N, C-alpha and C positions, 0 to 999 in steps of 0.2 A: 505494497499498499504506499503511493505515494508523500511524504510530508507535505502539510501541506505551504506553499510557498505567496510571499502577496505579489502578487498581480502586475502586471508589466506592460500596458496599450501598444498597439504593434502603429509604425508607421503605416498606412492606406499603401502609399504608392514607394517603387521601388526607383532607388534615383536609375536616372542614363549612369551616369561614373561618380566614382570617389579617388581619394588621395589611397587608402585605405581601408579596403575590403575585411573584415572583421569572419571568421567562421567559427563561432560557438558560445553561447551567451551564458555560459559559465560564469567562478570568478573570475580565470586567468582573461574570457574573451573579454571581459565588461569590464573591468579594470589596466587593460591595454589600450581598448574603448576611449573609454576615461582621460588617461593617462591625454593621448595622440589628440584628444581634441584638445585639452589645455596647450598641447604646442598649437593650436593656428589650423591642423590638418582637420578634411570634409572625410569621413569615414561613416560605411553604412553593416554593422551586426547586425550578423545573418546565424536568427540559432533556429533549428529544425523541428522544437520541440517549442516548446516556453523555457524564458527564460530564467534561471535556475532549476530545471525540469532535474536535474542528474545527481551528478556528485556533491553540485554544490550546495545542493541543499540535503546530503544526507551526510555530510563528517560531522564530526563532535562537537562542534565551535570553537576548539583550543585557538589562539593565538599566540603562539607558544616562541620563545626562540631557543626555549630546553629540550637540548639533548636532540640537536639537532647534530643530523651531518656538520661536520667542520666545513666542507667543503656549498656548503648550506647555509650557515648563520649568518653571513655577512646580508645575506639575502634576509632571514626572517626579521633579522636585525633595525632592520629598513624596512620590512612595514608595519612594524609596529611603532614606531613612528606617523607612518599615510598615516595607520587604523585611526591614531592618533588623530589627526589633521580631519579629517572625513568626517566626525561628529560637527565641525564646522563647517565644512562647504559642500554636506550636503544637508546639509540642516534637516536629518530626518533619522529614527532611530534602525540607526544600524547595532544593540543591545553591547558596543564594542564597553567591556571596563576592566580597569588592569586593574582586578581580582587577586593576580597572583594565581601559581601554577603551584602544587603541592606534590612529590611521590614519597610515597613511605615504600616498606618492602620488609620482608619475610625473610628473604634469602640472600647469604652473602655476595654472591656472583652477583649482582643485582646493585649492588652495597656500593661492587669493588671496581663496577664498569661506569658510576657517577662519579664516582671521587676523582677517574680518571677524567673523563673528559669534564671535567668540574677547569683539570688543571690546568688544560688547553684551551677550555674557550677565553680566560683570561689574557690569551693575546690574542684576544680581538675585543676587549673590553667588555665583556659578559659576566655578571659574577655573577651569579650561585654561587648557594649556601649549601652546604656539609650536611647535615644534622645527624648529631647524637639520638640514640634510640629516645633518648628524653627528652629531647627534641620532635622529632620526628613526633611521639607519644602527646606533649601537649599542645601540638598541632590540630588533632587530629581527637579533640575531644568526642565521647563519647562509645569510638571509635575497644572492639576490646583483642585484636590481634596483638600481638610483642614483635611491635617496633624494633628490627636492630637498627635502625637509619633511613633515613630519606634524603633528600634536597630540594632547596626549595630555591623561585625565580618568583621574590615579590613584583617584580613590575611587565613578568605575563598577563595575557590576561584570557575574554572568554567573548564568541559574541552567536550574533543570533543568528547561522546560517537560510533559515527563510523569510528574515527582512537583510541580509546586504546585502549578498547579489541583487538583487531584483532595485534596491538603494543606490546605488555605484551604477547601472543604468541607466535609469533614469535622471541624474547627478549628469551622465554622461551626451540627455538629451540634454538635455538645455543647456548643452556647452554647442549644439547640434547636431553632437550620433544620429542620424539614423537608424533607429530599429525596426526589426523584420524574422515578427516569431513567423512557427507554422510556415519555414521560407527556407529548403534544407538547401547546402550550396552540392550541387553535382561531383562537378568540376571545374579547371582547369583552361582556361583560353589560352593562350604561345601565341607568340612571331617568332623568329626569331631567335629563341633560343630563352625567353620572359616570356617572363606572365605578361597576359597582356588584361586579361579580364576574368570574371567569374558565372559561367554559369548554375543559376535556381533556378529550383520550380516554377519560377514567375518573372522569369526572364531575365538575361544576360548585363552584368554591370559593367563595364570600363575601369580597370583599374592597375596599377603597375606593381604593384605591393600585397600581395594577403598574409594574414596570418591566423594559421590552423591550431586553433584552440579546442580541437573537439576534444577531447577528455581519451574516452575508451576508442572512439570512432575515428582518431585521428592517422592512426598507424595503416588501415582500409583507406583516409580519404588518399595518403601520401603513396599508395603502393599503385591505385588510375595511373599516378602521374614517375611509374618509374624507381621513387623514390626510396628505398627501406628507410623504417623506422622500428626497433624494435620494442613490443612493447606488448604485455601482459595485466589477466584483469583476474583480481582478489574480490569474489565476492563477498563482502562482508554485513555484516545487520550488525543496529541499533535500535536505541527505542526508546522512548520518552515516558517516563512518569507523569501521574499525576499531581499533582501542591506536597510536597512529604517536607519530616523537616527539616531545617536552617541547616547538614554537616559543615560548609563551608559556600564559602560566595564564588568559589573561582572553581576551580578545576582540581581533580582530588584523582589521581591513580593510586592503584593497589595491585595486590598481587590477582593476576587473572582479571580486571574490570575498572572500569576508571567511573567519572565520571561528572557533570560542566552543569552545576544551577543555568539554570532556564529563568527571564525575566516575569514566565506563566507561575513559577514559583512549585516546578517539579526538578526531576533532571532530565538529561541523554545520558543517556549509557552509553557505554563501549565494553566490547570486548579482543582489547590488543594482539596480534597478533594472528588471531585465529580466524580461520576465511575457508571459504570453499574456491574452488580452482577447476575449472571445465576445461576436457579435452578440445583444443579445436586445433582449426589445419594454422592458425598464424600463432598458437602457442607450439606446432610439431613442430614449423618454419624457423624460430627461434631460441627454441628448447634448450641445445646448445651454452646460447650468452647468457642464459638466467638458470643452471646448476646455479655456482657457487648460489647466491640466493635463495635457492631450492632448498639445497641443504644445510644452509645458516636458518633458513622460517622454518623447516618444514613442520616440528612439532604441533603447528598452532594449525596447518591447509586439511583439509580433506581432498580429496579429489575424484572426478564424478564424468560419466556420459551424459551429457542431457543437450538442448537445443545449441548452444553455442558452437556445434559442431557444421549445422545446417544455415545457421541464421545469426543476423548481429554484428557487430565491429570487431568481431574473430574467424569468423569462413571468408575462402574465400570469390565473395561475388564479385560478378560482371555487369557493368549497365554502361547503355549510352547515354549521352550527355542531351538527347532529346526523350532519354525516358524515365522512368518512376526508377528513382533509386532506394540502395538498403536504407538511408537515414530521412525518406518517406518512407517503408514499407514498417521502423520501430520508432519513430519518436520519442519517445522516454523511451528508453532503461528504465525495466522497474521490476530489480528479481523479489524473491520474494525474501520475510525474514527466514533465518529459521529457525524456529519454535524450541530445537534443544539450547540455543547459546542465549532466548530471553529466557530459560527458565534455570542454564547458566548461572547469567549476570542477578538476577534475581534473591539466585542460592547465596553466591558472596557476597551481594549488596546485607544479607539480614545475617550472615558472618560476623560480617569484621563490625558491621552497624547494628545492635541490637532498636535503632530509632529506625531503620530501615527496611525492616521484617515486613513483609505482608505486603510494599508499595503495589499500587493495582500499574501496570500501563495501562498507558494515555493512548499509545497510537507504537509499532514496531516498523522494522524495513530497513531492505536491503538496497544496497549501494554496490558497482561496479567500477574498484576504483583500477586506476589506467597507472600502472610499474614502468620505468627502464632499470636493467639490468643491476645499473649502479645508486635507485634509488631517489637517482634528485633529475631533479625536466631536464628536458631536451630545448633552452630560449635559447633560437640561437635565427641566422640565415640560411637556406639552404643551397650550399655555395654550385652547387649541380642544373641545383632551376633558379637560379635570378630574378628575384623578385618574390620567391615562396618566404616567410618567415612560418620557422610553427616554438610555438608555448605550449607543450605537452607531457605527460608521463610526470604527474606529480606525486604519484607511489606517497596516496595520499597527505601526503604535507598539500597542497593545491586554496584551501580558504584560507592559512594564516599569515602563505607568505603571497598570495595570491597580489594583495596592492603592489608592493615591488615588482612582482616577474612581474608585473604589468605596465611597468612603468622603463620595467628592463626590455622589454618588447618597442617599446615605446621608442625609446631612446635608440634603439638597434637600427630600425625602421627610421626613424627621420634625420638619423647619422649623427645622434648627439650624441655627449661628452657621458658614455654609461653611470649608470645608480651605483655598482658593483662591477667590478672585476665579474667576465662573461666569458675567461674563458672556463672554467667548472659547467655552464648550462650549454657548450658548444657544440653543434648536432652530428660532426665529426667524430671524437670522441664515439660516436655509436658505431661508425663504419670503417674505421682505417685501422684496424688492430686491437687501437687503444686496450691496453688492458684492464678492463676495470672493476674486477678482486670483486671483496663483496660489499655488498650496503655497507654505513657509517651505521650511524645511529639511527634509531625511527622520532 
């Protein structure tokens, strides 16, 4: 069941041309459209379904720097700054609050990893505080577990996924961006080996710059144009509770379960590292590159054969630009929540916090997390097809780091000095034989 999302009104007329066409109305696409418009460029934002309808509205709502892969940390830190600016610039509620994030554990291996990360993050001027067992207990009053320690980042925060993506898109509209929902991009038009337009189901837009921010659909779109993009998708489960006692005002990560306080007085509950992978042609194509990630994270994954083999973003589909595309056949990826994971989440909450035992579920939903082999995004030009840019593969991190990711994409397209070093996010690492190694912190 889809989580509720603040509706956004579409523009009736498709423009004949635009400086930039952004494909995908999630956080990555909307934030890039907003940043491009602030630079004075004309932008058309295309979404095959509804703005924020897929992973942007299905995540936990954490806006964090803590425990980011160190290659991604500068982007996360800039994003927190921009999240703070949105309140003033957008003049609408995004739910963003700097309420802090807390991680606690009973596992020595967790604590050792967190301590090592905290030391390395200081090189980036990121100062989390490692907690003793007594400090972890003091910051989680009412918990019953014997925490051996934890880590606290008071400057991190939370936002409401159902509000934030649409708010950014509407902010982009006020700056001149046109928004086109139920309008799938079928493919690119090229002239002399360069992008010259985008064919949509409602007509063609002439442009020399296209940003593909299609989440789990990006690899399929790129494949049609001979661009290899290793992506794999993990089906996740999250749920929202009805109003509950306030054991935290921010985010709290405990063994096997996480919670984030919601504006409505309930919690968004997630189960870190757990999900389902369905066998698919795309998965087989890129299996070798994902092998190190699989070995590191297989403990929380289940595997199945499902519809992904025959339809959706990981199937090997073919279509013509004047015919119905896969993006039109499946407007919104809406996988079902896993009832077993919902039960597990409720059980773990009751075990850790008696005050949260017996919580009622308001809504549960599934999501499809688009991942790269090294679990950091691709935000980059594609040199083999001038005019094509990517902002995708956020590996479950896209909501929190989306604001700065959008700015980085806009900087690259406009030829401006980038907000952070773009090298870690270059597309070429996916295809030039770079040893991607294991993913870092999640």
